[in-house]
C-alpha positions, 0 to 999 in steps of 0.5 A: 500500500502506498503511503498516500493510500494509507493516509486516504484510508485513515481519512475515510475512517475518521471523518464521520458524522460525529467527528468531522476531520479533513483529509489534510488534518488527518495527513498532518496528524499521521505525519507528526506521528511518523516524525515522533516514531522517527525520533525514537530508536529502532527498538522503542519505535518497533515496540510502540508500533507493536503495542498500537497494533495489539490495541487495534486488533483488540478493537477489530475483534469487538 
């Protein structure tokens, strides 16, 4: 998946009737998140991503 496709998919999911978030806002937040991850050492960033994926999988199974 291209990074742009990833950003667009996230944008579609977060822009709901209850929460109006634009594509530009979503891309900015994701970009900032990637910059935070890039500032971490490899072990810490991998651990953070792993924890996030674990949390997401729990939400998907509900």
